[in-house]
N, C-alpha and C positions, 0 to 999 in steps of 0.2 A: 860344792854345789855345781850343777850343770850350767853350761853356758850355751847360748844359741850359736851355732856355727854354720858351716857351709855343706853339711852332709845332705843327702837327698831329702830328708824330712826336716832339716833345719836344726838337728840336734847333734852335738858332739858327744862322743862316748864319755860316760862318767866312770869314775873309779869305784871305790868300795862302798861309798854311801851317798845317797842322793834322795831328794824329794822333788817331784816334778808335777806340775799341773798341766794336763793335756786337753786339747780340743779335739774331739773325735771326727771332725769334719761333718757332723750331722747335728749341729746346734746343741752340743752337749759337752760339758766340762767334767773331768774326773781327775783323780790324783794317783800317782804311783810312787813307790818308795823302794829303795834297796839299801840293805845294811843298816837300817835304822832300828828295827825291832829285834835284831839278833837272829832272824830267820834267814836261811840261806836260799832265798828265792826272791823274785820281784813280786811285790804286793800291790794290788790294784784296789782302790777305794772308790766305789761308784754309788752315788745316791739314786741311780735308776738301774741298778744291776739286773741284767737279764741272764746272768750266768755264762755269758760268752763275750768275747772281744771281737769287735768288728775290724775289718781289714786295715783301715787307716790307723787305728790305734795299735794294732799288732805291729805295723811297720814302724811306728814311732818307738814302741818299746824295744823292738829288735835293734834299731839304730842307736837309741840312747844307752841301752844296757848290754851292748854287744860284748863288752869286756867280761861280763858275767856268764857268757855262754860256755857250755861244756865243750869237750873235744869234737863233738859232732855238730857244734853250732847251735845247740838247743838251749833256750833260756827257760828256766822253770818260772812260771807265773801263777800266782794264786789270787783269786778274787776274794777279798776279805768281807765278812759280814759287817755292815755299818747301817746307820739310820737311813731309811729310804724316804725320799720326798714323795709327795702325792703326784700322780700322773697329771700332766698339764699345768703343774705349778710353776715351772720355769725357774726354779731356784738352784739349778745345778752349779752355777758359778760360786755362790756363797758357800754351798756345801763343800765344793772342792777346796776352797780357801780354808774353810774350817778344818777339814781333814788334814791338809798340809800343815796348818798351824799346830794342831794337836801332835802330829808326828815330830815336828821340829822342837816342841816343848817336852818331848819324852812321854807323851800320853798315847794311849790306844784310842783311835777315833771311834771304835766300837762302843766305848763307854761314855762318850761325850754327847750330850743331848743338844741338838741344834734346834732352836725355836724360830 
């Protein structure tokens, strides 16, 4: 599992598998994973998914998962479909923890209902 280090974003590069909860610097928490579900890309689980990744999160992912980059330095990232919170609800932290817990327990967060 990843450890906080001294890289520009505070993340050390991780090896083959990891689950990480991120703060996107805009009052929002979300989860990423690599090597957990058998898919050869970085997977992002976001309860307020807008279909794109903002710059602070892209920097975190690039730093954390740099060992998974191809020969051109490109990291394949997929935003996974998961349960969405209602706008203005402010529950992104518990959603991120629930997504990470599901992944660590071998379940797909897509099928876990968060109440």
